[in-house]
FIDOMAR-268970 format. One line per 2 residues: number of its first residue (from 1); their letters; for each residue x, y, z negated of C-alpha. Coordinates in Angstrom, 1 decimal, m for minus. Example, Ala and Ser with C-alpha at 12.3 -4.5 7.8 and 13.67 -1.06 7.14 Angstrom:
FIDOMAR-268970
1 = as = 12.3/m4.5/m7.8; 13.7/m1.1/m7.1 .
//
This chain:
FIDOMAR-268970
1 = xx = m27.1/m43.4/m9.4; m30.0/m40.8/m10.0 .
3 = xx = m27.2/m38.2/m10.2; m25.9/m39.1/m6.6 .
5 = xx = m29.3/m38.7/m5.2; m29.7/m35.1/m6.6 .
7 = xx = m26.4/m34.0/m5.0; m27.9/m33.1/m1.5 .
9 = xx = m30.7/m31.2/m3.1; m28.2/m29.3/m5.2 .
11 = xx = m26.2/m28.6/m2.1; m29.2/m27.3/m0.2 .
13 = xx = m30.3/m25.0/m3.0; m26.8/m23.7/m3.4 .
15 = xx = m26.7/m22.9/0.2; m30.0/m21.1/0.3 .
17 = xx = m29.0/m19.1/m2.8; m25.8/m18.1/m1.1 .
19 = xx = m27.2/m17.1/2.1; m30.1/m15.2/0.6 .
21 = xx = m27.7/m13.0/m1.4; m26.0/m11.7/1.9 .
23 = xx = m27.8/m8.6/2.8; m27.9/m7.6/6.5 .
25 = xx = m27.3/m3.9/6.9; m24.9/m3.7/4.0 .
27 = xx = m22.2/m2.4/6.4; m19.7/0.1/4.7 .
29 = xx = m20.1/3.6/5.6; m17.9/5.0/8.3 .
31 = xx = m14.5/6.4/7.2; m15.5/9.8/8.3 .
33 = xx = m18.7/9.8/6.3; m16.8/8.8/3.2 .
35 = xx = m14.0/11.4/3.7; m16.7/14.1/4.5 .
37 = xx = m18.3/13.4/1.2; m15.0/14.0/m0.5 .
39 = xx = m14.0/17.1/1.8; m17.2/19.1/1.7 .
41 = xx = m16.7/21.4/m1.1; m15.1/24.7/m2.2 .
43 = xx = m11.2/24.2/m2.5; m9.2/26.7/m4.4 .
45 = xx = m5.5/27.5/m3.6; m3.0/26.2/m5.7 .
47 = xx = 0.2/27.0/m3.6; 1.2/28.0/m0.2 .
49 = xx = 4.5/27.7/1.7; 5.8/28.9/5.0 .
51 = xx = 8.7/26.5/5.6; 10.4/26.2/2.2 .
53 = xx = 9.4/29.8/1.2; 6.6/30.0/m1.4 .
55 = xx = 3.9/32.6/m0.4; 2.0/34.4/m3.2 .
57 = xx = m0.1/36.5/m0.8; m2.9/34.0/m0.8 .
59 = xx = m3.6/34.2/m4.6; m7.4/34.0/m4.5 .
61 = xx = m7.9/32.2/m1.2; m10.6/29.5/m1.3 .
63 = xx = m11.4/27.2/1.6; m14.9/25.9/2.0 .
65 = xx = m15.4/22.8/4.1; m18.9/21.9/5.0 .
67 = xx = m21.0/19.9/7.4; m23.8/17.1/7.7 .
69 = xx = m22.5/13.7/8.9; m23.7/12.8/12.3 .
71 = xx = m23.4/9.0/13.1; m23.4/9.7/16.8 .
73 = xx = m20.4/12.2/16.5; m18.7/11.1/13.2 .
75 = xx = m15.5/12.9/13.9; m17.4/16.2/13.8 .
77 = xx = m17.4/19.2/14.4; m17.9/20.4/10.9 .
79 = xx = m17.5/24.0/9.5; m15.1/25.9/7.3 .
81 = xx = m14.9/29.2/5.8; m11.9/31.1/4.2 .
83 = xx = m12.9/33.4/1.3; m10.7/35.6/m1.1 .
85 = xx = m7.3/37.0/m0.3; m6.2/36.3/3.4 .
87 = xx = m3.1/38.5/4.2; m2.9/40.4/7.4 .
89 = xx = m1.5/38.5/9.5; m2.8/35.1/8.4 .
91 = xx = m2.5/31.6/9.6; m6.1/31.1/8.7 .
93 = xx = m9.1/32.6/10.7; m11.9/33.7/8.5 .
95 = xx = m14.1/30.9/9.7; m14.5/28.3/12.3 .
97 = xx = m14.9/24.4/12.9; m12.9/21.3/12.2 .
99 = xx = m13.1/17.8/13.2; m11.5/14.5/12.2 .
101 = xx = m9.0/13.1/14.7; m10.0/10.1/16.7 .
103 = xx = m9.7/6.5/15.4; m7.0/5.7/13.1 .
105 = xx = m5.9/9.4/13.2; m8.9/10.4/11.0 .
107 = xx = m7.0/9.0/8.1; m4.2/11.6/8.3 .
109 = xx = m5.3/14.4/10.5; m8.1/17.1/11.0 .
111 = xx = m8.2/19.4/14.0; m9.1/23.1/13.1 .
113 = xx = m10.8/24.9/16.0; m10.7/22.2/18.6 .
115 = xx = m10.6/23.6/22.1; m10.1/27.2/21.2 .
117 = xx = m7.1/28.0/18.9; m6.7/24.2/18.1 .
119 = xx = m4.4/23.4/15.2; m3.6/19.8/14.1 .
121 = xx = m3.5/19.6/10.5; m2.0/16.7/8.6 .
123 = xx = m3.9/16.0/5.3; m3.3/14.2/2.0 .
125 = xx = m6.2/13.8/m0.4; m5.3/12.6/m3.9 .
127 = xx = m6.7/9.4/m5.2; m9.2/11.4/m7.5 .
129 = xx = m10.2/13.6/m4.5; m9.3/16.7/m6.5 .
131 = xx = m6.2/17.8/m4.6; m6.0/18.4/m0.8 .
133 = xx = m2.6/19.2/0.8; m2.7/20.5/4.3 .
135 = xx = 0.3/20.8/6.6; 0.3/22.5/9.9 .
137 = xx = 2.4/24.5/12.4; 1.4/27.9/13.8 .
139 = xx = 3.1/28.5/17.0; 1.5/31.9/18.0 .
141 = xx = 0.5/35.1/16.4; m2.1/33.9/13.8 .
143 = xx = m5.3/36.0/13.0; m6.2/39.4/11.9 .
145 = xx = m3.8/41.7/13.7; m1.0/39.5/13.1 .
147 = xx = 2.8/39.6/13.8; 4.3/36.5/15.1 .
149 = xx = 7.3/36.4/12.9; 5.2/36.6/9.8 .
151 = xx = 2.9/33.5/10.5; 4.8/31.4/12.9 .
153 = xx = 6.2/28.2/11.5; 5.4/25.1/9.3 .
155 = xx = 2.9/25.8/6.7; 1.8/23.8/3.6 .
157 = xx = m1.3/24.7/1.6; m2.2/22.8/m1.6 .
159 = xx = m5.8/23.1/m2.6; m7.7/21.8/m5.8 .
161 = xx = m11.3/21.4/m6.8; m13.3/20.2/m9.7 .
//
């Protein structure tokens, strides 16, 4: 019988322990903040293709993605810089801004140079966050004195990082 009298006390103590272990403010970081932490680094070219044709004229290209997360504007904009070999014409400007797409789109799409020469880029980031694949379409002339027939089309860039 003594045991039965202690059951309410044990239940109250268990409830207090469970409730006190819940920490308010332990909300997970926004998706964009987590992704920015994975993106913000220097990426080295692994391969480039225009349509199905491999392109070797980007051999020393690197893409630097940078930015500081802003909770009031989680999608961005952030900055990018392209270093190394960038053929003339190129589907890449030398630098600019990028943003995550709105809502669920942030999980698969970034927008390069929103509002100016906007390009939507689908991305795949490997599970270990060391390979970034960007796919996008250039519908115009490209950058750096370009000729339309040399940059127009569907591009795939694969980058790696340490």
